[in-house]
N, C-alpha and C positions, 0 to 999 in steps of 0.2 A: 492682448492678443499683441499689440503692435512690440512688446517685448518680447513676444515668442518669434514675431516674424525678425526681427533685428538679429533676432541670436541665432535663429535658424543662418541666414543671410549672412554674418560674422561668419561661422561654423562653415557654409559650403566657399566660402572666399578662402579660411584656411585652409578646406583642403583641395582649394585651385592652387593655392600657393605654393600645399607641399607635394602637390604632383607634377608642377615645373622645375622646383629645385630637384623630384626626383629624375626628373628627365632628363635635367639639365646636367647632375650626375652622370646618368647611364650614359649619355652622348657624350661626356669629355670620356670616362673610362670608355667607350668603344673608340673614340678617337685616338687615345694610348694605344689600346691593343692594336687598333689599325698600322698605326704608325711606325709605334717601338716595338711592340713585343713581335709584329708578325716581318720586319723590318722594312717595309715600305717607304720610311726615311731613310735608308742607308739606300735602295733603289733610287729615290728623288735625287741623292746628294751626288751618288754615283755617275745618274745621267747626265747632269751639269759640267763634272768633271769630267766627263768623255769628251761635252766641247769644248773645255776649257785650253787656248792657246796662248802661250806667252812669245816673243820677237819673234811673229808670224809663220814662225812652225815647230816650237818648242812645246811638244804636250808631257810637263812628267808630272800629272795631277794624277792622274785614271790610275794605271799601274801603280803608283802608290799608296793609292786608296786602299786595291783590291789585295794586297801584300798585305795593309794594315788587318783588312774584314779577315784575311785567310790565314791570319794570327788572332782575333781576339774570336771572331764570329766564323767560325770556317762554315756552319750550315749555310750561311746569308750567301757563301763568296759565288754561288753562281749565278745569280740574282743579279749581286754588284756586275759581273761580267755582261750579262743580257742590258742591263742596265747603260754601262761604261759605252757600247759596241751601240749599240742604239743612239746615245745621245752623240756619238762622233760621226754617226751617218746622217742624221739632220744637219752637222755641219760640212762635210763635205766627205764624198763616197771613199777616197782614198785616204783621206783620214781614218771613215772606220778600218777599213781592210789594215792599217798599221797597227792601230790600239786591238785588234782580233789577233793579228798576230802577235804583237808582245807579250798580254793577256795569255796563249797557248803558250808561248815559250816558259814563258813565269810558270803557270802552271807542269808542267815537265817538268823544273828541274825544283819546284819546290814539293813537289811528290814525292823526286827524287832522294831531296833527301830529309823528308819529314819525320824521320825517326831520331833524327838527331835530336842531341841537346840542345837548347836557348838557342831555339830559334830566333829570338830577336837581336841577335849578334848576327846569323845566316841570312837572314832576309833580305836587308840591304845590298848585301854583295848578291844576291839571284838578281834582284830587283838591276842593279847597274846592270850588270851581264847581261839581261833578258831586253834592258831597253838598248843597250848595244847593238845585239845581234840584230834586235828587229830593224834598226834605223840604218844599221847598214843597211841591212837586204835592200830596205826599200827603198834608199839612195842609189844602191846599186843597179835598181831596175831602173831608176828613171835616167843612167847615165852614169860615166865613171867617176868616182869618188876624188871630191878634191878636198884641201886642205880645210878652207873655208866648212864643206859637209863636216871632215874627223873636230873638227872644234864643234862643231853644233853638237854634235853626236855624246863628243864628252864632256857636255857640258848640261844636255838633258840625260845625261846618265848618271850623272853628279848629282845633280835636282834633284832625279827622280828617287836617288837612297838616301839623301838629308832627309826628305816630307815624308820618306817612310817611317823614320824615326820621330816625326814631328805629329803624325798622323797617328799614331800608337799611341801619343799622348791626350788624342782628342775625340779618340772611336768608343773609350769607356762612356765620355761624357751622354753619348747618344743612348746607353745602356738601358731599360728598363727598369733593371733591379740595382739599379745605382744605392748608393746613399756615403753621403761625404756631406759634412759639419760644412766644409768653406774648399775653393779651388786652390791651387797652389798659384804665383803668379806666371810659372812657367808653363801650364795648364791652359788658363786664362792666355798667353801669348800667341800658345800652340792652337788653342780655339780661335783664336781671329784669325790667325793666319787660314783655317782653313775654311772659315765664312766666306774669306775673301776670292781663295781659290772656287769657292763654287760662284759667288756673283761673276769671275771670269768667265763662266759658262753660260752668261746670260747676255751679253759684246754681242749686240747685233739686233738685239730685239728691241723693236721702238714700239710707242706709243703717241700719235700727236709730235713725233720732232722728240721724243721724253726718251732718254736710253733707261731701258729696265736695271742694267748694271747701274747704271748713277742714283737711279731713286731709291734702289736695295742701299746700296752706300753708305747711302745719306741717313733709311733710314734706321742701318744699322749702328750707324755713328750718334745717333740721336736717342734710342736705344741704351744705349751703355753709356753714354756720359751722362743721362736722367741716371744711370743705375749705379756706376762707381764714379762721377766723376770725374772731373778734369784730367787724370792720367791715366785712368782706362780711358776716357773719348778721345783725346790726343792718340793713344797709344794705336785703338783702331783704326784712326782716321788715318795717320802713318804708312798703316800696314797693307788695310784696305787699297789706300791708293796710290802707295808704291805698285801691289802686284797689278792691279787696273792698268798702268801706267804702264810697265813692259807687256801687258797684250797690247797696249796700243797707245803707242809712244807719243801720239800728236794729244794725248791726254795728261802728259804728265803735271799739269797744273793743277790735277786736279787731288793730285799727293797734298799738297800744302791748302787746299781749300779743305778737303774732310779733315785735314789734321787742325786747320785753327778752328774750323767750327767744332771738332771733339773738344778742342782745347777752351772754348771759348762757354759752349754749352756746358760742360764742364761746372766749370764757375758758376756759371748761372744755373744751375738743379737746383737750390732753393727757389726759384721762382716756379717748381713742379714743371709742367710739361712746355706751358709755355714761354719759361727761362730758358729753357734748354731751345726751343724752338726760334727765339731769337737767337739763340747763337749761332745758329747754321745761319739764319736768312743775316745777319752782317757776315758772316765768315762770307754766304756765297756773293754778295754785293761787289764787299771790296774782294776778292782774290778774282772775282770773273770782271770785272772792271779792267783789274791791272792784266790777266793770264791772256782771255779773249778779245777787251773791248765791247762796249756797249752791244755792238750787234749778235754775239752770241749769248748776251745776259739773259734774255729773255726764256730763250731755250731751259738753262740752267734753275732762273728763279721757278719753270715748272716745273722741273725736275724735284725741287728743293721743296717747293707750294705742295705736291704728290706725297709726297716723305710725309712733310709734316700732318699732311689728315689723316694718311695712315696710321702714322704715330697715337695720334690722339682717340681714332678709333680703335687702337688695341684695348684690350682691358687690362687694366690695373693691376687687375689678380695674375696676370700674365707677367707683369713686370713682376711682381713681387714674387711670385717662383723663382726667376734666374734670381731675382738682389740677393736670395739667401745665400747663396754660393758665394757671393762676392764679396772680400774682407773690407769690413770699413762703413758698410752700409746697415741702417737702421734693423733691416728685415736679419741682415746675418747674424747680429749682436740679440734679438729677439731667438734667432734660432738656437743660439749659444746657452743664453739662460732656461732656455726650455729643456737645451742637448743636458745641464749641468744641475737645473731641477730633475730629471728625469735620474740622471746619477745618484743624485744626491737623496732620491726618495729608495731607489735602491740599493744605495750603502743604508740605509737606516733598517728597513725590511731585514736588509740581510746579518747588520747588528743586534736587531730583536730578536730572530732567530736563533745568534751565538747566545745573548743571553738569556733566551728561555733554556736553549740546551743545559749553559753552566747550571740556572736558578733547578732543572728537571738533577744534574748532576749534584748538586746541593742534598737535594730533599734525599737522592739515593745512599746520603750518605749519615742521615741526620740519625739522631738516637732510638734507638725502637720504646716503644711505648711500653709506660709502666707497667700496666700488666702484663706484658709482653717479659719484660726485664726480670718481673716477678714467677712471671712461667720459668724461665730462665736459670734464675738464683735457686727455684725449686726441683730443677732439672740436674743443678749441679751437684746439689745435697743428696740426692737420690742416688748419684753416680758415687760420690763418697763414701754414702755408706754401702752400695752396694759391693764396693773393693774392699771395703773394711770385712763385709759379711762372707765373702766370700774364699778369705784367707781365714774365719774364725767361725763362724757359724756350719757351713760348710759340711766340716766333720761330724757338729757337736747331738747329739741325743735328743736335746731338747727344742731340735729347729723346729719343727714344725707346734712345738705347742708356744714357744714365742712369736716365729712369726705367722699362723695361721690364725691360733686361735687368741691369740696376744696382740697380736700385728701395731692395734695402735699405741700398747704400749710399750713395746717394744723401739717403735719408732719413734714415741716422743722422749723415752732415757737419752737414746743413745743420739740424738739431735743435740739435744742441752748439754752431752756431753763434748761434741763439737764444739758447743759455743765456751763452753767452757774453754776448752782446751787452746783456743781460738786468740784468748785472752794471753796465754803463755802461761796460766796456770795450773793448779790441781785443780778437780774438781767440788766443790764445797760438797763437805762430809756429808748433807742431808743426801743432796743424789747419790754419794758411792755407796752409802747405808743403801736406798733405795735399788740400785742397782747390783749392790752383791746381790740383794735376796731375791733379784730377779734371776741374774744370770750366773751360771755356774763356771765362766772362764771371765769375769770380769777382769783380773791384772792384763789379760792376753788380750784382751778386748783393746784396753787405756791404751796396750803399749802400738797394737796395731794401727790404731787412731790417731796417737801421734807420728808413727812415721808414714802415713796415708796423707796426713793435713801436710806437709810438705812442700808433696806434692798438689796439694789441691792447693796451696797458697800459691805458687809457683804459677800454676795454671791461672788462676786469678788475676795475677798481677800483669801475666801477658796480653790475657783477656781487655785488662782495663788501660795496657798501655795501647791496644789494639783498633778502641773506641774513643781514645783521646785523641789518637790519629786521623781516627774517620769524622771525630768531629772540626780537628784543626782544616781537613780537607775540606768538609763542607762548608766551614767559617769563608775560607778561602773563596771556593766556588761562588758563594751568595754571594762575597763581597764585590768578586769580579763581575757577576751577574747583574748587580746594580747598575755599576759603574754604567756597564756597558747599555743596557736601559734608558740611565740618565744621558749617555750619547746618543743613543739614537733620538732621544726626544728633541735634542739639541740640533742635530740635523737637519730633523723638519721643521722645528720652530725659525732655523735661519733663512732670512728673506721672505719674510711670511707676516702678510698686513701690514707691510709699512708703508703704503701706498699714497695714504693721507698725510702722513708725516713728510712723507717724500715730495709731495705738491704741496706744504706750506713751508717747509725748507727752502725748496727751492725757489717760491714763490716772495720769501724772507729775500733772499741773499738779491736775488734783481730790484726789490725795493731799497734796499741798501747802494744801488750799486757795483756788486760784485760782480764777475762775469765767470759764469760756474759750471766748469768744463766739464766733472764728473762727481757726480756722488752716489757713496755706496752706502749701502743702511743695512748691519751687518746683526743686530741686536737691538732691540729695546726693551728690556726687562728690566724692569726698574733693581738700579745698584748696580747693573752688567752692561751700561748701553757702550755701542761699538759702532763709530762712524769714520767715515772715513771722505774725504773729498780733493780734488784737485780745484783751485782757483789762479785768475790771472791777476797780478796787481802788478802796478806800474812801479809804484815804490814801496815797501811794506812798511808795516810801522807797528809790529804788533797786533792787527789784527784780529790774526783767531783767537788770543783770548780777552783781549778786550771786549771787539765784537761781536763774532760770530758765537764761542761759547757762549757769553750770556745773551742771546739769541736761543741761541739751542735751549737752552735751561728751559726760557719762557714758552718756549713751542712744545717740548716732551715734559713740563713741568718735573724739573728735576734737574739739580746743581749737578752741571757737566764742565769739564775743565778738559785742556788742551792735550794731551799727550804726549804727541810728536810732531815735529815741524821740518819741513825740508823742502826753506826757500828757493828760487830759482835765482841768479846772483844778475842775471839780465832783466832790463825793464820791460814789464807785459809778460814776462815769464811765466811756466804754471807752477804754482808751488804744490806741493802736498800737506796736508791738513788730518791730522788724527785726533778724534774727542772721543772721550768715556765719562762716563761716571764718577764724580767726587763723594769718597767717602764720608758719611759724615762723622766718622772717630778718624783720628790721627794716631800713631805709633812714636813716642819717643822714647828711643833707647842709649841704657847708660852700662856699663860692663866693667868687672875688674876682676882679676883672678890671678892666682900665684898657685906654683910648684911648689910643690916639697921639699924643703930646703934651700929655696930659691935657684930651684934648678930653672931648667928649660923643656923640660916635657913634664906635662901635668897629665894624669890620668882621669881629668874632668874636661868633659867637651862641652862645647856648647853651640848655639846656632836658631840664627831667627830665620824664620821663610814664608814667606811672601807666598801663599796659596791660591791666589787670584778670587773673584768672587767675594774678594771684602775678606777673605779670612786671613790671619794674620797669627805664625804658629811661634812659641818660643819655646829649647826646649832646652835642658845639661842632660848628663849622662855622667855616672862618675864608677868610671871600673874598676874592677878589685885590685885592690892594692895600688902599685904608684910606679911610674917608669914609665918603659915604653909598654909593657904587654898592657896592661889597663890601660893606656891611650889607647892603645889599635883597639880595647874590645869597647869604650865609652865613642871612640869616632864610629864604629863599623854601628854600632846602635843607631847613633844617630844618619847614622848612612842610608841605612835600613830605613827607617822611619820619613826621612825627607821622601827619597823614591816614591814610597807605601803612598805614604800621604797627597803628593802632588797628581796622582795617579788616579786620585778621589775617592779613595776607599776609605771607610768612614773610620776616625781614629781609636775606638778599643777596637775593633776589627784588625788596625791596624800593628798594634801595641802585642794582639794576642799573634798576630805571625809573627812580630819581631819574635817574643818571646818564644814559638815553638821551631825558629826555622833553630836560633841558635841555642837551643837545649837539645835540638836532635843533630846537630850536624858534628859532631864531637864526644867524644866521652869526657873528657875534659873537661874541670871546672869551669868554666866562662858563667860567670854574672855582672851582671852591674846594673845600675840605678840607673831610673827613666823620670823625670819630670818636667810633664808637657802642660802648656797652657794655651788653648786653642780662642784667641780676639775674634770678634765680630764686630769687623770696623762700620760696619751700620747700625746695630742696636749696643754696643758697649757688652753685650752678655759673653761669660767666658767658660769653657769649660776646661776644668783641673783633671788629668789624669798623671797619678803618681804611684810609680813602683816602685819601693823600698824606698823611695825619696822624703828629705826631712820635709816640713815643713815651708808654706807661703805665706806671704803676709804682704795684706792691703789696707795703705793709708788713706784715709777720710778725712782731709782736716787733722784733727788731733785721736781721732780714734783711728786704731789699728789693733785688724782682728786677723785671726790664721788662717788658715786651709789646710786640713789634715786627709790621713786617708791610711790605713791599712794594708798594703798588698806589697810580696816577697818584692825581693831584687828578681828582673828578667834573667831567668835559663834553670832558675832554678827546680822549678815542677813546671810539667808539659801544662796541666789544664789550670788553670784559674779565671778567678772570674775579676776584671779589670772596671773599679771603684770610680764613676764619673762622679765628680763634685761641682757643680753649675752655681757660678756668682754673678750678679747684676753690677758691674761697674757705672761711673759716673765719672761726668768731664771735671780732673783735675786729680784724680786716685792716681797712687800708684803700687804698683804689683811689684814685688821683691821676690825673687827666688832664690835660692843659695843649694850649695853642696853642704854635704855632711862636715867637710872640713869647715864650712863657716857655723852650722851649727852643736858641735861638740869640740870647736875649738877652744871656746873659753873658760881656763881654768880655776877652781874655784870658789866655781858659780854654781848655787844650788839649782839656781831653774833659770836656764838659759833661755826659755821661752819669752820668759819675762824680763830679761836685762835686755835681750834683742829688741821686744817693744819698745824698752824707755829709752834706750839709743835712737831707734829710731824716732821713735815721736821729740826727741832733746833738738834733730836738727831741723833748722834753720832753712836753711833752700830747700828749693823744689826740685833741683836741677837731677834728671835719673845718672849722668855719671856722678858729678859732684856723693849723690846719696850711695850709690855702687864704690866708691872711691874710699868714704868714711865708713862703710860696714866694714870694709875688709883691713881697713887700718883699725880699727877701735878692735877687733878681734887679735891681732898681729900684737897691737900694742898687751892686749891681754898675754900673752903671751910670752911678752918681755921681747919681744922682737924676733922670735922663733917661728918658724913655718913645718909647724908638725904634720901637717897635712897637705893633701890639695887643695887648695880656694877659689870657687867660684861662684860671681854673684849677678843676677841679673836685673836689671830694674827697667821698667816702665812706665812712662807717662801716659793717659791717656786723657788728648784733648781734645775739644770739638773742632771739625774741619770749617776754618771758615775760608767761606772763596775770596780772592782776591776783587773779584766783580761780580758784581749783583745782576741778574738778569735784567734784560732789556727786554720792554714788547716787542714783538717783530716787526708790526705796523706804526707804531707811536699811539696817544691822541689824537683824536681828531678835535680841531680847533672849532669851537662854536663862534 
């Protein structure tokens, strides 16, 4: 019973809280609708700007605001006119008459030029003319116009025209349908000017001796200093203080108070609201005593206290909503991260869609099923026999007997005849005798069948080429689909589930006394770690590789090394460090090559390619013949191979693609061999793909075994299967690859394979470059110093990667 009552009570509390949250959400939505969408915020701003006056008689704000609203939200203009006139009337009825007259003049000219393009260029001129006409008429009623009056008229007109341009950048910030990741500096300053202008409309309002405009200006400085720091705080202080001092010259010291308080509060923003408030109190005390003396300090402290109380009562949620638009704030950074995450998710989704499209296209190009192929083949035979019988059996008197009564036997005999003739020989004697007894025109049928067979074979060859092309396209599309699918997965994995490791790294940096300014974790996948950080060093002594990388190795349980460093030349400057996974194995390369006859241009080409993700490729290509043409063929083969492999497409698909490209792009004979070895530096596994190339050798201690595969050179036939040979290497193994100029070079050697194995085994050195040079030298010596063909040798030694520094525990061992 007690448990039941408790559950009922907790459920009732949950429902109550949910109802409160729903009410708050509805209240917030209604408030937003009333103030933003219905335009009541514009009405309030217009009311205060109607009251705003500077230099005792200049009022440029109301007309400029109306012009901006006319340009941005024309449907709200009438409401702004009413608000501005109402605000002006609360100040003085003559001022209200002037504002009403100036707005009528503006609306007349604005309606007159409503159809003109580029209204934003015309409106400042219209405002200037309207202000001058209205103010000149107003002064002429009061008395004759003096030079002083004309000066004020010109100043007011120019200020009105300038404020139009400023308010045009501020009005969109009040729009309910606005989305922008951040405000530009110009927009922030323009918004501050608008807010300071609105505060001017509060002059004359007091409560217990405290001025409304001073309370509001100090509250504004508190808010923006807390949000944007010292730069924004001092800026809003200067702008608000300047405009307020123009409205009341006696309060000129207020500009210094607000500017200093904004600067000091921004510097103390790490102390949250209390720190910013202390900055305002200190600024009020110092500037108050200096500006007005001790007697005027009490009202100023009262104004500051009220502003601070309102600031503390302001919900943090409101402040965060404003903060996300100010560059440099934490909320803005989070907003940017959310925006980038959304972009990544959308991009990954689009890439996945493209991957699905390419996969569907690949399936549409794949070969038909076997039963469908057999059916097509049967149809082709029927079409062939139909063409033969149309020219032989249609006019024969035994047609009914052969094809109606003896159909199976006739069909079988003619099918066997076709099969024998397809081999290029005459029908066998038994089949020929049986057909002679069955048909009255055997010679004519055989001759016709031979004639039609040429068309049949041409048609079959064409269909085979079409099927090969379809298969090539299908392989390409499937490879692209696979790459795009993997790319989409990488995008989604980026910056995912890294919070725990990030906290550990930050704590470890603090424990070592290092000031971490920025940490970016892009990938924590085993073997593919990618971390960047910015730190401050007074005097850098290699801490990145000596301390930070070992600590990261301990935290991530994987050997991590520093990939890149950019150290600040100044003490306590910020330095950039990048870290990545250390590969378990490294490759030491050696190359030796020579052109035919000792020339400069070799038909052989070689390449070593770092493919990322711990993959290392070695490749040799031998073009047909020697000289420039062979060199171009081999270079083109390796260029295509490198580009396709770096895109992420699998090795066998890449090679089949290169073969199809080279065989389809020209009618000329362009052949080249390709010897490719793909080494996985994480586990030392190697894949060999040999296309018309010579064997390779693996030397492990005193044992040597060769790697062979039987594939024709690239470009000879369009359709072939790539044979992949996989081997497991160990630390210290030597991998030796060579072109046919080396393997077929020795003269008077019956078994070149055994001769090369013996020569390699006898070499005492373990240096890859020395072995490559010695192999080439042995072959050239065997040929009595002559180089009869292009020669290339690639030698790679697989070694374990031993990190320079061992892992360091992040927090050390506690002393018992």
